[in-house]
C-alpha positions in Angstrom: 39.2 16.7 -55.1 40.4 18.3 -58.2 41.1 14.8 -59.7 37.7 13.5 -58.9 36.0 16.7 -60.4 38.1 16.6 -63.5 37.3 13.0 -64.1 33.6 13.5 -63.3 33.5 16.5 -65.9 35.2 14.2 -68.6 32.8 11.4 -68.0 29.8 13.4 -67.9 30.8 15.5 -71.2 31.4 12.2 -73.3 34.1 13.4 -75.3 37.7 14.5 -75.0 39.0 17.6 -76.8 41.9 19.7 -75.9 39.7 22.7 -75.0 37.7 20.5 -73.1 40.6 19.1 -71.1 42.0 22.8 -70.7 38.5 24.2 -69.5 38.0 21.0 -67.2 41.3 21.9 -65.4 40.2 25.3 -64.8 36.9 24.5 -63.6 38.1 21.8 -61.2 40.6 24.0 -59.9 37.8 26.7 -59.0 35.5 24.1 -57.5 38.0 22.7 -55.3 39.1 26.2 -54.2 35.6 27.0 -53.5 35.0 23.8 -51.5 38.1 24.2 -49.7 36.9 27.6 -48.5 33.7 26.1 -47.2 34.8 22.9 -45.6 37.9 21.7 -43.8 39.4 20.3 -47.2 42.9 20.7 -48.1 45.3 19.2 -50.6 46.9 17.3 -48.0 43.8 15.2 -47.5 43.7 14.5 -51.1 47.3 13.3 -51.3 46.4 10.9 -48.3 43.4 9.5 -50.2 45.6 8.9 -53.3 48.1 7.1 -51.2 45.3 4.8 -49.7 43.6 4.3 -53.2 44.9 0.8 -53.4 43.7 -0.3 -50.0 40.2 1.3 -51.0 40.1 -0.4 -54.2 41.2 -3.8 -52.5 38.5 -3.1 -49.8 35.8 -2.6 -52.5 36.9 -6.0 -54.3 36.7 -7.6 -50.8 33.5 -6.3 -50.1 31.8 -7.6 -53.5 33.6 -11.2 -52.7 32.0 -11.2 -49.3 28.6 -10.2 -50.5 28.8 -13.0 -53.1 29.9 -15.6 -50.2 27.3 -14.5 -47.8 24.7 -14.6 -50.3 25.7 -18.2 -51.2 25.7 -19.1 -47.6 22.0 -17.5 -47.1 20.9 -19.5 -50.0 22.3 -22.7 -48.7 20.6 -21.9 -45.2 17.3 -21.3 -46.9 17.5 -24.2 -49.5 18.5 -26.7 -46.6 15.7 -26.1 -44.5 17.8 -25.3 -41.2 16.4 -23.0 -38.8 18.4 -20.1 -38.4 19.8 -19.5 -34.9 19.8 -15.7 -34.9 22.2 -14.1 -32.3 23.3 -10.8 -31.5 27.1 -10.2 -31.5 28.8 -7.1 -29.9 32.4 -6.4 -30.7 34.9 -3.6 -30.8 36.5 -2.8 -34.2 39.4 -0.8 -33.0 39.0 1.8 -35.5 39.2 5.4 -34.6 37.6 7.0 -37.5 34.0 7.7 -37.5 33.6 7.6 -41.1 35.5 4.2 -41.3 33.4 2.8 -38.7 30.3 3.8 -40.5 31.8 2.4 -43.6 32.3 -1.0 -41.6 28.7 -0.9 -40.3 27.3 -0.2 -43.6 29.3 -3.2 -45.2 28.1 -5.4 -42.5 24.7 -4.4 -43.2 25.2 -5.0 -47.0 26.6 -8.5 -46.5 23.3 -10.7 -46.5 22.8 -12.6 -43.2 23.9 -9.7 -41.0 23.0 -6.1 -40.2 24.3 -3.6 -37.9 21.8 -2.9 -35.1 24.2 -0.5 -32.9 27.0 1.5 -33.4 28.8 3.9 -31.0 32.3 4.8 -31.5 34.2 1.7 -32.3 31.5 -0.7 -30.4 29.2 -2.5 -32.9 25.9 -4.8 -32.0 25.4 -7.1 -35.2 22.5 -9.3 -35.5 23.5 -12.6 -37.5 21.2 -15.1 -39.1 23.5 -18.0 -38.0 25.8 -17.9 -34.9 28.7 -18.9 -37.0 28.2 -15.4 -39.2 29.2 -13.5 -36.0 32.4 -15.4 -35.0 35.7 -13.3 -34.9 33.9 -10.2 -36.3 36.8 -8.1 -34.9 39.2 -9.9 -36.9 37.1 -10.0 -40.2 38.8 -8.9 -43.5 36.6 -5.7 -43.6 38.2 -4.6 -40.1 41.8 -5.4 -41.1 41.6 -3.6 -44.3 39.7 -0.6 -42.8 42.7 -0.5 -40.1 45.2 -0.4 -43.1 43.1 2.4 -44.6 42.7 4.4 -41.0 46.5 4.9 -41.1 46.1 8.3 -42.7 43.1 9.6 -40.9 
């Protein structure tokens, strides 16, 4: 939290001087202390988040690539004139974190040709434009990367 607030302040300020950096460290620490009193935030959570940062960045890169691939696939379906064979697919992600299951549901919805209809615990119901889009959803790259991230939550 301290690092995020620190970087946000620097970006919004637009310039870097010694007194701004010192002031930023003081303000960031005060904001983080205030937030830790109001929420269940603690420094241990931030350390775990920093350790998971490479997996999070890899997940975001994977999400962008999957969106591009799915977009091209949907464009091909549209231009080829094939009729979509819509299907509902149900699967269990095996991820215990509610936050990461929500991230997975939103990632599926962001990917063209699929959207999340229902989510409860780790049970998903997904609407797919084509039957092939829903195959092996529980073994998708999204699920694998989120399982790596969930090790610390």
